[in-house]
N, C-alpha and C positions, 0 to 999 in steps of 0.2 A: 577642588572639583569645580566650583562655580567659575573659577578663572580658566580652567582647562577646557571645559565644554565648548564655549564660544569659539575657541581657536581650532577645535578639532573638526576635521572633515569626514570622520568616521565615527561609528558608535563608540562611546566611552565605556570601558569595562573596569570594574573594581573588584578586587578579591579580598575577602575577609575571612576570619576564623570565627567560630562560635564564641560568644561571650558567656560568662558564667550563668546568666539568667536568660531564659527564652525571650522574655519581653524586651530585654536590652538589645538582643540580636535583631529582633523584628523591628524595633525602633530605628536601629542603625541602618537597616536595609531601606526603610522608608525615607530616612534623612538623605541617604545617598541618592535615592531616586529623585527626591525633591531638588537636590543639587544638580541633577542632570545626568546621572548614571543611567545608561540604557541596559547594561548587563551587570548583575552582581553575582560573582562566583563565591560560593560558601564552602570552605574547608571544614569537614565534619569533626575537627578536633579543636581544643581550646588553646589560646595563646600561652597558657601556663607552661606548655611543653616546647615553646619555640626554640629554646637554647640547648635542648638535649640532642645528643648525637650518639651514634653507636648503639650497642645493646640497650634496649629499654626505651629508646627514643620514640618508638612508634607503638608502644604497647597498647593492645586493645583495638577493636575496629572503630572506624569513623562512625559518628552518630548520624546515620541517615534518617532516623526517625525524627530528629529535631529539624533536619533540613526539609523533610516532607511537611512537617507542621508549619514551618515558615512559608513554604510555597503555597500551602492551602490558605493560610491567613492573609498573605499578601494579595492573592487573587480574590479572596472574599471581600477584603476591605478596599482594594484599589481597582478591581475590575480590569477594564481595558487599558487603564493607565499604569498598570503594574510593570515593573522591570522584568526582563528575562532573568530567571534564576538558573545558575549552573551549579550542579552538585559535584563535589570533589571528595574522593575517599572511597576505599574498598573496591577499586577498579584495577584488576590485574589480568583481565581478559576481555575479549569482545562480548562474551556472554554476560560478564559482570557489568559491563558498561550498559548493555541493553536493559539488564535487570535494575540498575540504579535509576535509569530514566523512567522505567515503568513504576518502580516503587515510590520514588519521590515526586513524580509528576513534573520534574524540572524541565527546562527548555533545552538544556545541554549538559554534558558531562565532561569532567576533566580527569586526566590520569597523570601519574607521576612516575615512580620508580620503574614500574613494569614497561612503560612506553619508552623510557630512556634505554633500557636494556634491549628492547625489541620494538623498533619503530613501526614494524609491520603487524603489530599486535592485533589491530582491528581489521586487517585485511582478511579476505576469505581463506587465504593460506599463508603461513609464515614464509618469509624469504630468508635466504642465506645471510647471516649477519655480516660476513665479509663483503658480500655484494652491496648490502645496505651501507656499510661503512665507506666503501669506495665511492658510492654515489654521493654520500655526504661530503666527502673530501673534494669531489668534483664541483659540488655546489659552493663550497668554500672558495675553491679556485676561481669560480665565476663571479661570486658576489662578495667575497671577503668575510672576515670575522673580526670585528673591532675588539672583541674580548681577548684576542691574541692566542698564542700557541697553547697556553694552559687550558683554555676552553676546548680547543681542537683535540688535545690529548685526552681530556676528560671524556668527551663523547666517543672517541675511538675505544677507550678502555671500557666504557659501559657496554658498548655493542659487542666487543670482541675479546673480552677478558679471557675466556676459556682458551682461545687460540693463542693469545699473547703469552699466556702461562705455559701452554703446551710446547711452544717453540722458543721459549726463553727470550721473548722479545719485548716483554713489558717494560723493562728498564731502558731498553733502547728507545722505545716510544717516549717514555717520560723524560728522558734526558735530552730529547731533541729540542729544537727552538724554531723550526721552520715547517711550513706546510709540507714541503718536499720530504722532510724526515718522516712524517706520519705516513705519507703516501708510500714511501719505500718499505716501511714496516708492514703495512697492510698488504702490499703487493707480494712481499716475501711470504707472508702467511698463506696467501692464495696459491703461490707456487708450491709450497710444501703440501697443501691440502689437495691440489690437483695432480701432484706427482711430477710437475715440471721441474722441481728441484728436490734434492734429498736432504732431509734434516738429520743431522748427527748431533746427538745429545752431548753437551759439554758439562761434565760434573763441576768443573771450576766455575763455569758461568752460573750454574744453579746455586752454588755456594755463595757467589757474589750477590745473586738476586735475593737470597734469603737475608743476607747482611744488609743490603740496601732497603729491603722491606722493613726491617727492624728500625733502621735509621729514620725512615719516613714516618713510621708509627710513633717513634719517640718524639719526633718533632711535632707531629699532629697532637699528641697528648700534651706536650709543653704549651702549644698554642691554646688548646682547650682549657688548660689550667689558668693561663693568662686571661682568657675570655671570662672564665668563671669568677676570677678575682675582680675583674673590672665590672662585671654584672652585679656582684655583691656590693661593691663600693657604690655603684649608682643607686642601688636599692636603698642603702643606708642613707643616702643623700636625697631620697625621693625624686630621683631623676629617671628618665626612661632607661630600661635595662641595657640598651645598646648605646647609651650616651657616650661613654668613654671608648667604646669599640669603633665608633665612627670618627673619633678625633685623630687626625694624623694618618688616616688609612687610605686617603686618596693620593695616588702618585703625582709627582710634579708634571706640569706641562713642559714641553720642550723649551719654551721660553724661560720658565723658571729654572729648568735644569741648566741652561746656558748661563744664567746669572750666577748660579752656584758654582759652576765650573770656572767662572772668571775670577773667583776669589782665590788668591795665590796661596794663602796659608791653609793647610789641611785642617787644623783645629777650628779655624773660623768657618770653613766650609761645613764641617760637621755640626758646628753650633747653629749655623743658618738652617741646615737640614732638619735639626731637631725642633726648630720653631714650628714647622708645619707638617713634617712627614715622619713622625715618631714611630709609626708602625711599619713603614716601608723600609726594606733593606737598603742601606746606604751603599754597601759594596756591590750589590747586585746590579745597580744602575751606574755607579760612578767608578768602580774599580775596573780597569781594562781586562783584568783576569777574572772578573765576576766574584761571586761570594764563595769564599773558601769552605764555608759550612755546607754549601750545596743543599741537599735534601734535608739535612739536620737543622737548618736555620728556621727559627720560629717566627722571624719577621716575614712580612709579605714580599714575595718576589713578583713585582708588577712592573710592566713596561711603562715608560713615560707617556703622557697623553699628548697627542699632536695639538699644537696651539690653535690650529685652524679648525679643529673638529669640535663637536659639542662635548660637554663634560662627560667623562666616562663614569661607569658605575663604580661605587666604592668597592674595592676588592674584598673587603670583609663581607659586605652585603652580598656580593656576587657569589662568594664561596658558601655563605650560609644558604643562599638559594639553591646552589648545586647540591649541597649536603642534605637539605631538608625538604625542599618543595619541588623545584624543577617541574612545574606543572605545565602540561600542554593541552590546549583546548581541542576537544573533539565535538563537532556540531551534533546537536540532538535532532 
């Protein structure tokens, strides 16, 4: 924090979760403020649930009472020098956002899952998800998306899942690799919805979709089991729980990739790969035909990083964020 603040030309925001004890959370907020944080967002759940996904991962409401108590104490003890506090949790509608601001007294509110599914959640009237998705894709076309196609498909799926399943286009979306693929899928959904084209259900396609869904779920579960083993190993060794999950999870740069490609023997190429990229799928990047496992592969399918660009996010951390937090700030 102390190093980042002098280099920033905008207000610096930090997001935390509640610690086990109220006083520890309050102390952390003050420390962050002293280090230069202008905004501190507080997620109303504790870090103990950070690695959980699926059923049970979000059991129980966020603790807005504790967030309110922190807001009150920070203002009482720090006065005009206090940071802006943003409350996060229990926000699934515009009404709940307004109520969270009123109840906690926070300066702003964050939303996660509901806003991913419906970006117009806080508008006076909800907009058509397909129109929102098409607008999103046009923005990607204009400004790019450094996270790649996986991120594009993720957002399209979150906004338009009901239409993608209705018209058997979910797997077409997920199997794409370019922005144009996603645009074609969403435009096809719009044509079916508006009557510009006629949808004919294909039982064989539905059967394939069910099979592919199971393959994806099996791969997801295999990945989660691996992550669980690595977290338990780190815990036994008194390391951060994500210690082993961040080792070898960043894909190679194009420069590193060219160095590996220059190695003539396959075995030595693979050995070099395993030195630094143990969690990234070797075949997905280096095999001209891609990964034969496809959706069933438990390794990370990530594109190489451009050598001229700044370092990309760790794909494991990126996926964890998409699965668990994906929080978007809404001004209070």
